[in-house]
TORROKE-841865 format. One record per residue (C-alpha): residue in three letters; y, x, z. Coordinates in Angstrom, 1 decimal, decimal comma. Last residue first. Example, Ala and Ser with C-alpha at 12.3 -4.5 7.8 and 13.67 -1.06 7.14 Angstrom:
aa  y  x  z
SER  -1,1  13,7  7,1
ALA  -4,5  12,3  7,8
This chain:
aa  y  x  z
ARG  -31,2  2,8  -44,0
LYS  -33,8  0,4  -45,2
SER  -36,4  1,4  -42,6
HIS  -33,9  0,6  -39,8
ARG  -33,6  -3,1  -40,9
THR  -37,3  -3,5  -41,4
LYS  -38,1  -2,2  -37,9
SER  -35,6  -4,5  -36,3
LYS  -36,9  -7,4  -38,3
SER  -40,4  -6,6  -36,9
GLN  -39,0  -6,6  -33,4
SER  -37,6  -10,0  -33,7
GLN  -33,9  -10,8  -33,9
SER  -33,0  -14,1  -32,2
ARG  -31,3  -12,5  -29,4
ARG  -29,3  -10,3  -31,7
SER  -28,1  -13,2  -33,8
SER  -27,0  -15,2  -30,8
ALA  -25,1  -12,2  -29,4
HIS  -23,0  -12,0  -32,5
VAL  -21,8  -8,5  -33,4
SER  -18,4  -7,7  -34,9
LYS  -16,7  -8,4  -31,6
PRO  -18,7  -5,7  -29,8
LEU  -21,3  -7,1  -27,5
ARG  -21,3  -7,9  -23,8
PRO  -24,6  -7,0  -22,3
GLU  -27,1  -9,9  -21,8
SER  -28,1  -10,6  -18,2
GLY  -26,3  -13,9  -17,7
ALA  -22,7  -14,5  -18,5
SER  -21,8  -16,4  -15,3
PRO  -22,9  -13,4  -13,2
ASP  -20,4  -11,2  -15,1
GLU  -22,3  -7,9  -15,7
VAL  -20,8  -4,5  -15,1
VAL  -22,7  -2,9  -18,0
ALA  -24,4  0,4  -17,1
ASN  -24,8  3,9  -18,2
ARG  -26,4  7,1  -16,8
VAL  -25,6  10,8  -17,4
CYS  -27,0  13,6  -15,1
VAL  -26,8  17,4  -15,1
VAL  -23,4  18,1  -16,6
ALA  -22,0  21,6  -16,0
PRO  -18,4  21,2  -14,7
LEU  -16,2  19,1  -17,0
GLY  -13,7  20,5  -19,4
GLU  -14,6  18,1  -22,2
LEU  -14,6  14,4  -22,7
ILE  -15,7  11,7  -25,2
LYS  -16,5  14,0  -28,1
GLU  -17,6  12,0  -31,1
TRP  -20,9  11,4  -32,9
THR  -22,1  9,8  -36,1
ARG  -25,6  8,6  -37,2
GLY  -26,8  8,6  -33,6
GLU  -27,5  5,0  -32,9
ASP  -24,1  3,8  -34,2
ARG  -21,8  4,1  -31,1
SER  -22,5  7,9  -30,6
GLY  -21,3  9,8  -27,6
PHE  -20,6  13,3  -26,5
LEU  -19,6  14,8  -23,1
GLN  -18,8  18,5  -22,8
GLY  -19,1  20,4  -19,5
SER  -20,7  23,7  -20,8
ARG  -24,1  22,5  -19,4
THR  -23,9  19,7  -21,8
GLY  -23,5  15,9  -21,5
PHE  -25,2  13,1  -23,5
TYR  -24,5  9,6  -24,8
ILE  -26,3  7,2  -27,2
GLY  -25,0  3,8  -28,1
VAL  -27,2  1,2  -29,8
PRO  -25,9  -0,9  -32,6
ASP  -26,2  -3,4  -31,0
PHE  -25,6  -2,7  -27,4
SER  -28,4  -1,8  -25,0
ASP  -27,2  1,7  -23,9
VAL  -28,9  5,1  -24,2
THR  -28,8  8,1  -21,8
MET  -28,8  11,9  -21,8
ALA  -28,1  14,4  -19,0
ASP  -31,3  13,6  -17,1
ARG  -33,4  16,4  -18,6
LEU  -30,7  19,0  -19,3
VAL  -28,7  19,3  -22,5
THR  -28,0  23,0  -23,4
GLU  -25,3  24,2  -25,6
TYR  -24,8  27,4  -27,6
ALA  -22,6  25,7  -30,2
ARG  -21,7  28,8  -32,2
LYS  -21,2  26,8  -35,3
GLN  -22,5  23,2  -35,9
PRO  -20,4  21,3  -33,4
LEU  -21,4  17,5  -33,4
GLY  -19,5  15,0  -35,6
ARG  -22,5  14,4  -37,9
ALA  -25,5  16,1  -36,3
LEU  -28,5  13,8  -36,3
PRO  -31,6  15,8  -37,2
GLU  -34,7  13,9  -38,5
TRP  -38,2  13,9  -37,0
SER  -41,6  12,9  -38,4
ALA  -44,9  11,4  -37,2
GLY  -43,3  11,1  -33,7
GLY  -43,5  7,4  -33,1
ASN  -42,2  6,4  -36,5
ARG  -38,4  6,4  -36,2
THR  -38,1  9,9  -34,7
ARG  -34,8  11,3  -33,8
TYR  -33,4  14,8  -33,3
VAL  -30,0  15,4  -31,7
ARG  -28,3  18,5  -33,1
LEU  -26,0  21,1  -31,7
ARG  -26,1  24,1  -34,0
GLY  -26,2  27,6  -32,4
ASP  -29,4  28,4  -34,3
CYS  -31,3  26,0  -32,0
ALA  -29,2  24,6  -29,2
CYS  -29,5  26,9  -26,1
ARG  -32,3  27,8  -23,7
PHE  -32,7  31,3  -25,0
GLN  -35,8  32,8  -23,1
ASP  -37,8  29,5  -23,1
SER  -36,8  29,0  -26,7
GLU  -34,3  27,5  -29,2
VAL  -33,4  24,2  -27,5
PRO  -34,4  20,8  -28,8
VAL  -32,3  17,7  -28,1
ILE  -34,5  14,6  -28,1
TYR  -34,4  11,0  -29,3
VAL  -37,3  8,5  -29,6
TYR  -37,6  5,4  -31,8
ASP  -41,1  3,9  -32,3
PRO  -40,8  1,6  -29,2
ASN  -37,8  -0,3  -30,8
ARG  -35,6  -2,4  -28,6
PRO  -34,1  0,0  -26,0
HIS  -34,4  3,1  -28,2
MET  -36,1  5,8  -26,2
ILE  -34,8  8,9  -24,4
MET  -35,8  12,5  -24,0
ALA  -33,9  15,4  -22,4
PHE  -35,5  18,8  -21,7
GLY  -36,3  21,0  -24,6
PHE  -39,0  23,2  -26,2
ASP  -40,7  21,8  -29,3
SER  -38,4  23,9  -31,5
PRO  -37,1  23,4  -35,1
VAL  -38,7  19,9  -35,1
GLY  -40,8  19,1  -38,1
ASN  -43,9  17,5  -36,5
ALA  -44,1  18,2  -32,8
ILE  -46,2  15,0  -32,2
ASP  -49,0  16,5  -30,1
LYS  -51,3  13,7  -28,8
TRP  -51,8  12,9  -25,1
ASN  -54,7  11,1  -23,4
ASP  -55,0  8,9  -20,3
ALA  -51,2  8,6  -20,3
CYS  -51,2  4,7  -20,4
ASP  -53,3  4,6  -23,6
ASP  -51,0  5,3  -26,5
SER  -49,8  8,7  -25,4
ARG  -47,3  10,8  -27,2
TYR  -46,5  14,5  -27,0
LEU  -43,8  17,1  -27,6
GLY  -44,6  20,7  -26,6
TRP  -43,2  23,9  -25,1
HIS  -42,2  23,2  -21,5
ASN  -43,1  19,6  -22,1
GLN  -41,3  16,6  -23,5
LEU  -43,5  13,5  -23,1
PHE  -43,6  10,1  -24,8
LEU  -45,4  7,0  -23,3
ARG  -47,1  4,0  -24,9
GLU  -49,1  1,6  -22,7
PRO  -45,8  0,0  -21,7
ARG  -45,0  -1,4  -25,2
ALA  -42,0  -3,7  -24,8
PRO  -40,9  -1,8  -21,7
HIS  -40,8  1,5  -23,5
LEU  -41,9  4,6  -21,5
THR  -40,3  8,0  -21,0
ILE  -41,5  11,4  -19,7
LYS  -39,5  14,5  -19,1
HIS  -39,7  18,3  -18,5
VAL  -43,4  18,6  -17,8
CYS  -44,4  22,0  -16,6
GLN  -48,2  21,5  -16,7
GLY  -50,1  22,4  -13,6
PHE  -52,8  19,7  -13,8
GLU  -56,3  19,2  -15,3
PRO  -55,9  22,4  -17,3
TYR  -55,4  22,7  -21,1
LYS  -54,3  26,2  -21,9
ASP  -56,6  27,8  -19,3
PRO  -55,2  31,3  -19,0
MET  -51,8  29,9  -18,0
PHE  -48,3  30,4  -19,4
MET  -48,5  28,2  -22,5
VAL  -49,8  25,1  -20,7
ARG  -50,9  22,5  -23,3
VAL  -50,9  18,7  -22,8
GLY  -54,1  17,2  -24,2
ARG  -55,3  15,5  -20,9
ASN  -52,4  15,5  -18,5
GLN  -52,8  12,4  -16,4
ALA  -53,5  13,6  -12,9
THR  -54,6  10,7  -10,7
TRP  -52,8  9,1  -7,7
THR  -53,9  6,9  -4,8
SER  -51,9  4,7  -2,4
GLY  -48,8  4,7  -4,5
GLY  -48,7  1,0  -5,6
ASP  -52,4  0,8  -6,6
ASN  -52,5  2,0  -10,2
THR  -50,9  5,4  -9,6
ARG  -50,2  7,9  -12,2
TYR  -49,5  11,7  -12,2
VAL  -47,9  13,8  -14,9
GLY  -47,8  17,6  -14,6
GLY  -47,5  19,9  -11,6
ALA  -44,9  22,4  -12,6
SER  -42,4  20,7  -12,7
ILE  -43,5  17,2  -11,7
ALA  -43,5  14,0  -13,7
VAL  -44,1  10,6  -12,0
TYR  -45,8  7,5  -13,3
MET  -46,1  4,0  -11,7
LYS  -48,5  1,1  -11,8
GLN  -48,7  -1,4  -8,9
LYS  -45,8  -3,5  -10,1
ASP  -47,5  -4,1  -13,5
GLY  -45,5  -5,4  -16,4
PRO  -42,4  -3,2  -16,1
ASP  -44,5  0,0  -15,6
LEU  -42,3  2,2  -13,4
VAL  -41,3  5,7  -14,5
ILE  -40,1  8,3  -12,0
THR  -38,9  11,7  -13,2
HIS  -37,8  14,8  -11,4
LEU  -40,5  15,7  -8,9
ALA  -39,5  19,3  -8,4
LEU  -41,0  22,6  -7,6
GLY  -38,1  24,8  -8,6
GLY  -35,9  25,3  -11,7
ASN  -38,1  27,9  -13,3
GLY  -41,2  25,9  -12,4
PRO  -42,7  25,9  -9,0
VAL  -46,5  26,0  -8,9
TRP  -48,7  23,1  -7,7
ARG  -51,8  24,4  -6,0
PRO  -51,1  22,9  -2,5
ARG  -50,4  19,6  -4,2
HIS  -53,7  19,2  -6,0
PRO  -55,5  17,7  -3,0
HIS  -53,1  14,8  -2,9
ASP  -51,5  14,4  0,5
PHE  -47,9  14,1  -0,9
LEU  -49,0  11,7  -3,5
GLY  -50,7  9,1  -1,2
ARG  -48,2  9,9  1,5
VAL  -45,3  8,3  -0,2
LEU  -42,6  9,6  2,2
SER  -40,6  6,9  3,8
TRP  -36,9  6,1  3,5
THR  -34,7  4,0  5,8
GLU  -31,4  2,2  5,2
GLY  -31,6  2,8  1,5
ALA  -31,9  -0,8  0,3
ASP  -34,5  -1,9  2,9
ARG  -37,7  -1,2  1,0
THR  -37,2  2,6  0,6
GLU  -39,6  5,0  -1,1
PHE  -39,9  8,8  -1,3
LEU  -41,8  10,8  -3,8
ALA  -42,6  14,5  -3,4
ALA  -42,1  17,9  -5,2
PRO  -40,1  20,2  -3,0
GLU  -37,7  19,0  -4,3
VAL  -37,2  15,3  -4,7
GLY  -38,0  12,1  -6,6
CYS  -36,4  9,1  -4,9
TYR  -37,5  5,5  -5,2
LEU  -35,8  2,2  -4,6
VAL  -36,8  -1,3  -3,3
ASN  -34,1  -3,6  -1,8
PRO  -33,6  -5,5  -5,1
GLU  -37,2  -6,6  -5,4
ASP  -37,1  -9,1  -8,2
PRO  -35,8  -6,5  -10,7
PRO  -38,6  -4,1  -9,8
GLY  -37,6  -0,8  -8,0
LEU  -34,7  1,3  -9,1
ALA  -35,1  5,1  -9,6
ILE  -33,1  7,9  -8,0
GLN  -33,9  11,3  -9,4
TRP  -33,6  14,9  -8,6
ILE  -32,9  14,9  -4,9
ASN  -32,7  18,5  -3,6
LYS  -33,9  20,9  -0,9
LEU  -35,6  18,6  1,7
SER  -37,4  20,4  4,4
ILE  -41,0  21,5  5,0
GLY  -43,4  21,6  8,0
THR  -45,1  18,3  7,0
ASP  -45,6  17,2  10,6
PRO  -41,8  16,9  11,1
PRO  -41,6  14,1  8,5
PHE  -39,7  15,1  5,4
ARG  -36,2  13,8  5,0
VAL  -34,4  11,1  3,0
PRO  -32,0  9,4  5,5
ALA  -30,1  12,6  6,0
GLN  -28,1  12,2  9,2
GLN  -24,7  10,6  9,9
PRO  -24,9  8,8  6,6
ASN  -21,6  8,6  4,7
THR  -21,6  5,5  2,5
TRP  -19,1  5,8  -0,2
SER  -15,6  4,4  -0,8
LYS  -13,3  4,0  -3,8
GLY  -16,2  4,9  -6,1
PHE  -17,0  1,8  -8,0
ASP  -16,5  -0,6  -5,1
ASP  -20,1  -1,0  -3,8
SER  -20,6  2,7  -3,4
SER  -23,9  4,4  -2,4
ARG  -25,0  7,7  -0,9
VAL  -28,2  9,7  -0,8
LEU  -27,8  13,0  1,0
THR  -28,6  16,6  0,6
GLY  -27,4  19,2  3,1
TRP  -24,1  20,5  4,5
TYR  -23,8  23,4  2,1
SER  -23,9  20,9  -0,7
GLN  -26,2  18,4  -2,5
THR  -25,1  14,9  -3,2
SER  -27,4  12,1  -4,5
ALA  -25,7  9,1  -6,0
TRP  -26,2  5,4  -6,1
ILE  -23,7  3,0  -7,6
ARG  -23,8  -0,7  -6,5
HIS  -22,5  -3,7  -8,3
GLN  -24,5  -6,5  -6,7
SER  -25,7  -9,7  -8,4
GLY  -29,2  -9,3  -6,8
ARG  -30,0  -6,3  -9,0
GLY  -27,0  -4,5  -10,6
ASP  -27,9  -1,1  -9,4
TYR  -26,3  1,8  -11,2
ALA  -28,1  5,1  -10,8
MET  -27,0  8,7  -10,2
ALA  -29,0  11,9  -9,6
TYR  -28,2  15,6  -9,9
VAL  -24,9  15,5  -8,1
ASN  -24,2  19,1  -6,9
HIS  -21,2  19,1  -4,6
GLY  -17,8  20,7  -5,3
HIS  -15,8  17,5  -5,1
PHE  -18,0  14,7  -3,9
TYR  -16,3  12,3  -6,4
PRO  -14,3  13,8  -9,2
GLY  -13,3  11,3  -10,0
GLY  -12,5  8,3  -12,2
VAL  -12,0  8,6  -16,0
GLU  -10,7  5,8  -18,3
TRP  -12,2  5,8  -21,7
ARG  -11,3  4,6  -25,2
SER  -13,7  3,8  -28,1
ARG  -16,6  2,2  -26,2
GLN  -16,1  -1,1  -28,1
ALA  -17,8  -3,0  -25,3
ASN  -15,1  -2,0  -22,9
SER  -14,6  1,4  -21,3
ARG  -15,0  3,1  -17,9
LEU  -16,0  6,6  -17,0
ILE  -17,2  7,4  -13,4
PHE  -17,3  11,1  -12,5
ALA  -19,5  13,0  -10,0
GLY  -19,1  16,4  -8,4
LYS  -19,3  20,2  -8,9
THR  -22,8  20,6  -10,5
THR  -22,2  17,5  -12,5
GLY  -23,2  13,8  -12,4
VAL  -21,8  11,5  -15,0
LEU  -22,0  7,7  -14,6
LEU  -20,9  6,0  -17,8
LEU  -19,7  2,5  -17,4
PHE  -19,1  -0,5  -19,7
ASP  -16,8  -3,3  -18,6
GLY  -17,9  -6,9  -18,5
LYS  -16,6  -7,5  -14,9
ARG  -13,7  -5,2  -14,2
VAL  -13,5  -1,5  -13,3
HIS  -10,2  0,3  -12,6
ALA  -11,4  3,9  -12,8
HIS  -10,4  5,8  -9,6
ARG  -8,3  8,9  -9,4
VAL  -9,0  10,8  -6,1
SER  -6,2  11,6  -3,7
HIS  -8,2  10,1  -0,8
LEU  -11,8  9,2  -0,7
MET  -12,8  6,7  1,9
THR  -16,0  7,8  3,6
THR  -18,1  4,9  5,0
LYS  -20,0  4,9  8,2
PRO  -23,4  3,3  7,9
PRO  -23,8  -0,3  9,3
SER  -23,4  -0,9  13,0
VAL  -26,2  -2,5  15,0
ASP  -25,4  -4,2  18,3
GLY  -23,3  -6,9  16,7
GLY  -19,8  -7,8  17,8
ALA  -17,9  -6,6  14,8
ASP  -20,3  -8,4  12,5
ALA  -20,1  -7,3  8,9
SER  -18,9  -3,9  9,9
VAL  -17,2  -1,3  7,7
ILE  -16,1  1,7  9,7
ALA  -13,4  3,7  7,9
GLY  -12,6  7,3  7,0
SER  -15,6  8,9  8,7
GLN  -15,2  12,5  7,6
ILE  -18,2  14,7  6,8
ALA  -18,2  15,0  3,0
GLU  -14,5  14,4  2,7
LEU  -13,8  17,4  4,9
ALA  -16,2  19,6  2,8
ALA  -14,7  18,4  -0,5
GLN  -11,1  19,0  0,7
VAL  -12,0  22,5  1,9
GLU  -13,6  23,3  -1,4
GLY  -10,5  22,0  -3,2
ALA  -8,4  24,4  -1,3
ARG  -10,2  27,2  -3,1
GLN  -12,0  30,4  -2,0
TYR  -13,3  29,1  1,3
ARG  -13,2  32,0  3,7
GLN  -15,4  35,1  3,7
MET  -13,5  36,8  0,9
PRO  -10,2  36,4  2,9
GLU  -11,6  38,5  5,8
LYS  -10,8  37,3  9,3
ALA  -12,6  34,0  8,8
LEU  -10,4  31,2  10,1
CYS  -11,1  28,7  7,2
ARG  -14,8  29,2  7,8
GLN  -14,4  28,5  11,4
ILE  -12,5  25,3  10,7
ILE  -15,2  24,0  8,4
GLY  -17,9  24,8  10,9
TRP  -15,9  22,9  13,6
PHE  -15,9  19,9  11,4
GLY  -19,7  20,1  10,9
PRO  -20,2  20,5  14,6
PRO  -18,3  17,2  15,3
VAL  -15,2  17,6  17,6
PRO  -15,9  15,3  20,6
PRO  -17,5  17,6  21,6
GLY  -17,1  21,4  21,4
LEU  -14,4  23,4  19,9
PRO  -15,2  27,1  20,2
ASN  -12,5  29,5  21,5
PRO  -11,0  31,4  18,6
MET  -12,4  34,8  17,8
GLU  -10,3  37,9  18,6
ARG  -9,3  40,9  16,5
LEU  -6,5  40,4  14,1
ILE  -5,2  37,0  15,2
ALA  -5,5  38,0  18,8
SER  -3,6  41,2  18,2
SER  -0,9  39,2  16,4
ILE  -0,6  36,8  19,3
GLU  -0,4  39,6  21,9
PHE  2,2  41,5  19,9
GLY  4,3  38,3  19,5
THR  4,3  37,9  23,3
ARG  2,7  35,7  25,9
GLY  -0,5  35,2  23,8
GLU  -2,5  32,6  21,9
PHE  -4,8  32,4  18,9
PRO  -6,6  29,1  18,2
MET  -3,5  27,1  19,2
ARG  -3,8  24,1  21,5
GLY  -3,9  20,3  21,2
SER  -7,6  20,4  20,2
ALA  -8,0  18,6  16,9
SER  -4,4  19,1  15,7
GLU  -4,4  22,8  16,7
TYR  -7,7  23,6  15,1
LEU  -6,9  21,7  11,9
VAL  -3,5  23,4  11,6
VAL  -5,0  26,9  12,3
GLY  -7,6  26,3  9,6
LEU  -4,8  25,2  7,2
ALA  -3,0  28,4  8,0
TRP  -6,2  30,3  7,0
LEU  -6,3  28,3  3,8
ASP  -2,7  29,2  3,1
SER  -3,7  32,9  3,4
ARG  -6,4  32,1  0,9
HIS  -3,7  31,2  -1,7
ASP  -2,3  34,7  -1,6
ALA  -0,3  36,8  0,9
ALA  0,3  40,5  0,1
ASP  -1,2  43,0  2,6
GLY  0,8  44,4  5,5
ARG  -1,9  44,2  8,1
LEU  -0,2  41,1  9,6
ILE  -0,4  39,4  6,2
GLU  -4,1  40,3  6,0
PRO  -4,7  38,7  9,4
ALA  -3,3  35,3  8,3
MET  -0,1  34,0  9,8
TYR  -0,2  30,6  11,6
PRO  0,7  31,9  15,1
LEU  3,6  33,9  13,6
THR  5,4  30,9  12,1
GLY  6,1  28,2  14,8
SER  8,2  30,7  16,8
VAL  8,6  34,0  14,9
SER  12,2  33,7  13,7
SER  13,2  31,7  16,8
SER  12,4  34,7  18,9
GLY  12,6  34,2  22,6
GLN  9,9  31,5  22,9
VAL  7,5  33,5  21,0
THR  8,2  36,5  23,3
SER  9,6  39,6  21,7
PHE  8,5  40,8  18,4
SER  12,0  42,3  17,7
ARG  11,8  44,2  14,5
THR  8,6  42,6  13,2
SER  10,0  39,1  13,6
ALA  13,3  39,9  11,8
GLU  11,3  41,5  8,9
PHE  9,1  38,4  8,8
ILE  12,1  36,0  8,5
GLY  13,7  38,1  5,8
SER  10,5  38,4  3,8
GLY  9,8  34,7  4,1
VAL  13,1  33,6  2,4
GLN  11,6  33,4  -1,1
LYS  8,0  32,5  -0,3
ALA  9,2  30,1  2,4
LEU  10,6  27,8  -0,3
GLY  7,2  27,4  -2,1
PHE  6,3  24,1  -0,7
ASP  8,8  23,2  2,1
LEU  7,2  20,0  3,3
VAL  3,6  18,6  3,2
LYS  3,5  14,8  3,3
VAL  0,4  13,0  4,7
LEU  0,0  9,3  4,3
GLY  -1,3  7,5  7,4
ASP  0,5  4,2  7,0
ALA  3,2  5,1  9,4
THR  3,9  8,3  7,6
VAL  2,4  11,7  8,6
VAL  4,6  14,8  8,3
ILE  3,4  18,4  7,9
ASN  6,2  20,9  8,4
ALA  5,8  21,3  12,1
THR  2,0  21,4  11,9
LYS  2,2  24,6  10,0
LEU  2,1  25,9  6,4
ASP  4,6  28,7  5,9
ARG  3,3  30,7  3,0
HIS  3,1  27,7  0,6
ILE  1,7  29,5  -2,4
ILE  2,6  28,2  -5,9
GLY  0,6  29,3  -8,9
ARG  0,2  25,9  -10,4
ASP  -3,4  25,4  -9,4
HIS  -2,4  26,6  -6,0
ALA  0,2  23,8  -5,6
ARG  -2,2  21,0  -6,6
THR  -5,0  22,4  -4,5
LEU  -2,7  22,8  -1,5
ALA  -1,7  19,1  -1,7
SER  -5,4  18,2  -1,8
ALA  -6,1  20,4  1,2
ILE  -3,3  18,6  3,1
GLN  -4,9  15,3  2,2
ALA  -8,3  16,4  3,3
GLY  -6,8  17,7  6,6
TYR  -5,1  14,4  7,3
ARG  -8,4  12,5  7,0
MET  -10,3  15,2  9,0
VAL  -7,6  15,1  11,7
SER  -7,8  11,3  12,0
GLU  -11,6  11,4  12,4
SER  -11,4  14,3  14,9
PRO  -9,2  12,2  17,2
LEU  -5,9  13,9  17,8
GLY  -5,2  16,8  20,2
LEU  -5,4  17,0  24,0
ASP  -1,9  18,2  24,8
GLY  -0,1  16,1  22,2
ARG  -1,0  16,1  18,5
MET  1,7  13,8  17,2
ALA  4,8  15,9  17,5
SER  3,1  18,9  15,9
LEU  1,7  16,7  13,2
SER  5,2  15,7  12,3
LYS  6,2  12,1  12,6
GLY  7,2  9,6  9,9
GLU  9,9  8,4  7,5
ILE  10,1  10,8  4,6
LEU  13,3  11,4  2,8
GLU  12,6  13,1  -0,5
MET  14,5  16,4  -0,7
VAL  17,9  17,9  -1,4
ILE  18,2  21,6  -0,8
TYR  21,5  23,1  0,4
LEU  23,5  26,3  0,0
GLU  26,9  26,1  1,6
GLY  29,4  28,6  0,2
ASP  31,9  26,0  -0,7
THR  29,3  23,9  -2,4
GLU  25,8  25,1  -3,5
GLY  23,0  23,1  -4,9
VAL  19,2  22,7  -5,0
GLU  17,9  19,3  -6,2
HIS  15,2  16,7  -6,0
ILE  12,4  18,4  -4,0
THR  9,4  16,1  -3,6
CYS  7,4  16,2  -0,4
ILE  3,8  16,8  -1,3
ASN  1,0  14,5  -0,4
PRO  1,5  12,1  -3,3
HIS  1,6  15,0  -5,8
ALA  4,3  15,7  -8,4
LEU  4,1  19,5  -8,4
SER  7,2  19,8  -10,6
SER  9,7  19,9  -7,7
SER  8,0  23,0  -6,4
ALA  8,6  24,9  -9,6
ARG  12,2  23,9  -9,6
ALA  12,6  24,8  -6,0
GLU  11,1  28,2  -6,7
HIS  13,7  28,8  -9,5
LEU  16,6  27,7  -7,2
LEU  15,3  30,0  -4,4
ASN  15,1  32,8  -6,8
GLN  18,6  32,2  -8,0
SER  19,8  32,1  -4,4
VAL  18,0  35,4  -3,8
SER  19,9  36,9  -6,7
SER  23,2  35,6  -5,4
ASP  22,7  36,9  -1,9
LEU  20,9  35,0  0,8
ARG  21,7  36,5  4,2
THR  19,8  33,9  6,4
GLY  22,9  33,9  8,6
LYS  24,5  31,4  6,4
ASN  21,8  28,9  7,5
VAL  20,4  26,8  4,7
VAL  21,5  23,2  4,7
LYS  18,3  21,0  4,3
ILE  19,2  17,7  2,9
ALA  17,0  14,6  3,3
VAL  17,6  11,6  1,0
ASP  18,6  8,0  1,2
ARG  19,3  6,3  -2,1
HIS  22,2  5,0  -4,1
LEU  21,6  7,1  -7,3
VAL  25,2  8,4  -7,4
GLU  26,3  8,2  -3,8
ASP  23,1  9,8  -2,6
TYR  23,1  9,2  1,2
ALA  22,2  11,9  3,7
ARG  19,8  12,5  6,6
TYR  20,3  16,1  7,7
VAL  18,1  19,1  8,1
VAL  19,5  22,3  9,6
GLY  18,5  25,8  8,5
MET  15,8  28,4  7,9
GLY  14,7  28,9  11,4
GLY  14,6  25,2  12,2
GLU  16,7  22,2  12,9
GLY  16,2  18,5  12,9
ILE  17,3  15,1  11,6
LYS  21,1  15,2  11,9
ALA  22,9  12,1  10,7
VAL  24,8  10,6  7,7
ILE  25,8  13,4  5,4
ARG  27,3  12,0  2,2
TYR  25,7  13,4  -1,0
HIS  27,6  13,7  -4,2
GLY  28,3  17,4  -3,9
LEU  27,9  18,1  -0,2
GLU  30,0  15,4  1,6
GLN  31,1  15,3  5,2
GLY  30,5  12,4  7,6
ILE  28,3  14,4  10,0
MET  28,8  18,1  9,2
């Protein structure tokens, strides 16, 4: 066919040949571009109805619009020749690249994450590949994966499979089976219908083959191969294949679909969690290498600039980074990062002129602290968990609930609150972490009782005027304070009630949900308890009940106004048994007098059937004037107010359950530490504003 024309396409050269047809390089005479054309074999026996199905499937596939999927431009027929016009991809197939020994695991994991991303897009749109194999996965010169033939095998697959079942001779002797049967899932061989999990089986075969250079299920004939697929386990892949990678492959190759990953996105998340996408080294000749860094592929990133405002949102299925300017009216969303992982803690670290985002990730592979210096494009990928209990403790880390920054003049100091309840500290910017023994060895610890969410140290509060003083909150242990930098700790719970114990006011054992402190008045703290709202005016030595006029004193989140120590915001829930907004009305409550009275702030928030819950770290406040307040719900909605809570608007919906919300201004070093203000507000007037004027202004509203 070289030199002939199909429609307005001129055939230039033959590229390859397969069971479905011959692929040619062609030139589009209308759009003046090179394309690939697959001419379907006439022997495939496509009648008019099947041709229409093929056309319909090609239309669906062409709508996928994904960087890792080969685009289908057109399906046509000329003089009885049915042809498919596709994007021309310059590269090599995985089958040609793998060789006899396979590819490096790092490369296969990168390619696998991109393949899984392509499958995610297709499956979300109801398209199953059905013929995924290394021969139709092409890698370009710059490492970009392109998956070919999406959806086309679905229409011609029955004919191919019937031919294979009739003959089932040797793989070499049956072109219909060659390159297809070894990738078929057990349920297909049993006669069941294929679904998206059959594609995940094929992905497992692709990963195994690419990493080892051989097939996981082999045989001299089609019957032997099918028997191996149905009954045998693949030979284990040892070094240099990492154990975590082998675990992912094994789960993809589970015989029963229910035992595999249930979504391609889960495979992508697992591969990204363990892959080493790039090695970043300050000194290539040094003996010590910095942590390996995972480069996240096929993830939308927010384009952050100096002066921008950020919301860091952690959910039970990944993290998101939202970017806006000082007006905070329009938002660009990046993520999800750590797809499928629990991200309970995030923090922005601008100390020392850095722009670092910290996040904890919890998944099947463990709990890790990671950081990004480029707003999510790459993240550190520790080869082992840096936050871990010493062997002599006999316990293991379950979750990281909070990441807290150390003093501004000690940029390498951070703290982690974890479950089981303990405090960890780093003094080398996260390279190594140590257990704070003074708290862990406290005589009360053996008698702490897990709360409903576990035994967790979830809140860390540093005194801004005294580096030696720190508070922590534990569910269910209570509030503890150190005055000597963590060497010794005292329980600070006098006056805090425990509803579920015979002694209603014990020394410790309170299920504290949140504590907060104001830097301008560090001796004053506020506390949200498991039933109870409290204030202390003497560094937590004594607590006073301030639940005056709230519909319920049960809740989780609690934040303070950045400039007025009398202003506190909470989101009450109805009860311990029904942890949803009171009366189905989502309202934020504010006190402007230190808890003497509370007022609801609801304008713009749903007031009917709003059975929402705002968890302890899912609320944050910025430092603009007027102040902005933001919170996320367990139903995946994100709300914000740019006027200190008087009016609210929905920023985002459809997220997984939100468990953490933090904010930051990406400071320009030349602008100092003041956040950039809206145009209507003058920085000079705000800096000259005294605390007393702030109180007067609010009292007149």
